[in-house]
Residue, then its C-alpha position, 0 to 999 in steps of 0.5 A: m623826362r621819363v627817368k625824373g617822373l619815374f623818380w618823382t613817382v618814387i618820391l611821392l609814393s615814399l612820402i605815404p611811409g614817411g608820413l605814416l611815420a611822421w604821424e605816429r612821432v607827432r602823437t607821441e611828441n604831443g603824449s609827452e607833455t608832462v614836464t617836472l620842476l625840480m630844484d637843487e637842494p644843497a642851492i635851497a639850503e644854501q639860500a636857507a642859511y642866508e634867510g635863517v630858516e629850515p631848507f625843508a620849510l624854504a622849499t615848501r614856500y616854493r612849492e606854493a608857488g608852483l614847485n613840485g621836485v627837488a633834487l637830493y644828492e648822495q652824501t659825501l664824507q665832506t657832506l656827512a662832516e658838515k651835517g655834524k654827523v662824522a669827523l674828519l681828520p687829516g692824517t697830519d694832524a692826527r700824527a701831530e697829536a699823537s706826537l704831543n701826546g708822546r705817541r708815534l703814530q703809524l699811517p699810510p702816507n695821505s691818509l684821512l681819518v673819519r669817525a662817525l659821531t652819531p650811530g650808523a652815519l658810516a655805514g654807506a660809506l664803509s659798504k661801498n668804497r674799496p679798498r676797505p678802510q683799516t682802523v687806528r685808535l687814537g685815546d680811547q676813540t677807533w677811527y676808520v683810516f681812508s686814503e687821501p689821493n689829494a690832501e689840497d683838494r679834500a678829494g678823499a672826503q669825497r667819497p660817496a656815502g649813500p643816501d640820506q634816509v632821513q631827508l628822503r623820507r621827510y620829502r617823499g612823505a609830503g608828496w614831492d616828486i624826488a630826483y636823486r644824485p648819485v656820486n661816482y668815485p675810483n673802485l666803488a662796490d655794488v653800484g646802485t644797490d642804494f639807489p633809494d625809492v625815487s622817480y629820477l637818477i640824474h648823476e653828479g658832475l661829469e661822471v656816471a656812477g659806476n664809470p668806467e669799469r661797473l656800468s653794468e651795474t649802473v644800468a642793472a640798478s637804473q631800470d625803474y628809473l628815468t636816468g636824466l640826460v643833462e643837456g650841454t654836459e657830457q658826463a663819462g659813461m653816459s653813452a655807455v649807458s643811455g641805450k640801455v635805461p629810460l631816459a628823460r632830457v635834463f636842462s638847468v641854468s648854472q647858479e652863477w649864470l642865474n644869479t644874473l638874470t631875471p625871473q623873466e629872462v630864466a623862465d623863458k630859457y626853460l620853456l625854450a627848451a621844454n618847447e623846442r628842445g624836448a626838456r622835461l625835467l626842468y632843474l631849477r636852482p634858487y637865487t643865491d646872492e642879491t644882483v637882480g634883487n631878493m633871493r626869496e622874492n625872485t625865487e618865487a617869481l621864477v617858479r611861478t612865471l615858469r609853471t604859468s608859462l608852461e601851463a599856458e602852452g599846454y604842459r602838464i606839471g608832474p611825474v614825467r614818463a619815458l618816451s615811447y617811440t618805435s619806427p618799424p623798420l619796413l615803413r623806414a626802409l620804404a621812405g629810405v627808397g624815396v631818399l635815393a630816389g632823390v639822389g637819382l633825381l639829383a644826378t640828372l641835373y649834371p650833364g654826362v658823367w657829372g650826374a653820377l659823380v655827384a650821385l656817387g659823392v653824396l652817397a659816399l659822404g652819406v657812409l662816411a659820416g653815418g655809416f652803413g644804416w639809417d644815419a646814412l640815409a638821413l644825411t642823403a636826404a638833407l644834402s640832396f632835397p634842398v638843390l632840387g627845388y631852384a633847379l627844376l622849378p621855372a624862375k617864377l616867384w612861386s618858386v620859393v614856396g614850391a622848392v620849400l615844398i620839396s625840401l619839405a618833402g626831404a625833410v619828412l623822409l629825413a625824419a621817417v628814416g631818423s628818428d627812434r627812441n635814441t635820436l629822438l632824446a639826442v643820445t644818438p646826434f645827427s650825424g654830418v650836420a655841418a655838411t647839411l648847410v655847405v654841401p647842398p649850396a655847393l652843389f647848386l653853384f656847380y649845377v649853375t655853372l655846369r649848365e651854362r658852360t663846360p669845366a674847360a670852357w669856363v676856365h677858358e673864358f675866365w683867361s680871355q673875358p674882359l675884366r668889367l668892374g660893374d660885374v666884379a662889383l655885383t658878383l662880390i656883393s653877392l658872394a659876400a651876402l652868401a658867405f655872411v649867411l654861411l658863416r652864421r651857421g651853427n651854435f657859435p657862429i664865426i659873425g654873431a648876432s647883432e642887438a637888432e637881431l636879437g631884439l627880432r629874435a626875442l620879439l617873433s619868439d613871443y609869437f612863433a617857433r622862433p624862425r632860423f636867420k638863414e631862412l629869413l636872409g636866404h629866401p629875399l634873396a632868392v625872391l631878388a634873384l627870381l624877380n630879376p631875370r635879367w640880372p647877370t647870371p653870376v649875381r643871380g647864381l649866387l643869389l639863389t645860391a643863398g636861397v638854397v642855403a635857406l631851403s638847406s637851412v629848412v631840412n636842417s632843422f628836422s635834423h635836429y630830433h629832439t625838436p617837435l616835428l610841428v616845431s620845426l614845421e611852425r619855424t619853416a612856415v614863419a620864416l617862408a611867409l616872412g622871407l616872401v615879405l621882405g624878398l618883395l619890400l628888398n625888390l622894391i628897393v634894389r631894382p630902382l636902385v639897380q635901374a638908377i645906377s645903370r642909366w647914370l653909367s648909360s648916360s657917361p660919353 
């Protein structure tokens, strides 16, 4: 008892620095409630072509609905040609034309010929693409000869050609918040020297401009911008620059998906991304077909609905600033001492050498997944604290609340040691997230089995115990419930959500931060175990293990660092309240049913 008391004392004391760090993080998150609504300019131009209007005029109309920003793309040889500023001529066509005129034209294989149709149109492309193009005369005209890596895909025409300065001046002069989308291409020179005077850089496609050999130039040129970290899109080179440049998280919905959704459905997705995943650059697209109705009217409704919803949640619409969060190493270290005390407390649950083996195993897993650093301590907290509640507290209903509070203590320490600028922006993800939902239930189940008998005794009884089908049935049902909870983990669970669950999620999301399914199932099963102490030990142990899955989910919520702490806390509180109510209702149904079956079985001769 003295050892446990010492560990508890250390944990409680470590919550002081942990709480200070949590408070500082909440202050930072509350101070980062400005978002900007950017709309994709090429998509605006596409819709404008359908409408027969000028793109800037259409963008201005959406600005009246609440839009405040626009995303302008770097020009390419292809887009310059589409605007009538340059002419493109494949090398094969140039040879054919020369042959018709009785000439033999010497061109490198796979060539693309380019000629400016307006003065200075090729200045950007010529300054940044290497090797420099040769020139050739066709009639009385001079053409630049670029290599064409893939004539079928027009890859040569995708060479970047710098910003459209006329377009930029027009939007900037009207006071728009502007994002620039630079394009990468092999063998670029002087990366970033042509970045325009805008607020944000959102690199186009699946690569960062300058990747892979010019990223140092990209970093140097990006210091006065917020670089967009696009959710759900891995861009080659981003991991190398993200820790060295100011960042903001970007959320967008693809054009194809957007065209199938109503404005309200789309707005809800953006609001969720802002509330729960820290997205601050909300990248919109207009509707470009009429699958769900009039394109322009739906786009106006989307912008208006989203802006109204954001402002109702307390967000300001305007230029976004870089997240500024610092965590003093001393406070993190003091919180880390509490994590280690939690591991020590975990070790006391198991008899003899088993406690030391469990503690060493948890620490080893933390180091293997997170290295020798803060990530290892964060994972260690997530693996340890969910096990403690139901193992140390008495089998009473209030223990559900107590177990959640113990898990929240672990969550505070996890957030304290793991939070920094890179983790809050999801540049550095949580290490070992899958283990947080599997290891704690396994450790608790191991604790339950060792509390009853030694491993040797379990093996002996397993082979000698007469088979009772009733106990087998109850155990299988409990195992099925536990497996159902575990198989629902992750963004792409093996067992998907039912229509009823999706409806419940939508209903809850209208009023609260949506609770997690694992908690809505695990808490009631734990209530069932605590209210029925006479049920067979294997059954109660499995039901409480499902409860530990719920506790693991509580701590796991806080491992998603880009989710604000208060959102995770609200989600936990809502799940606990609903779980208690559902557990009590479930007990009213299950207990009489079990009693009735028992009486029926006992009445048989």
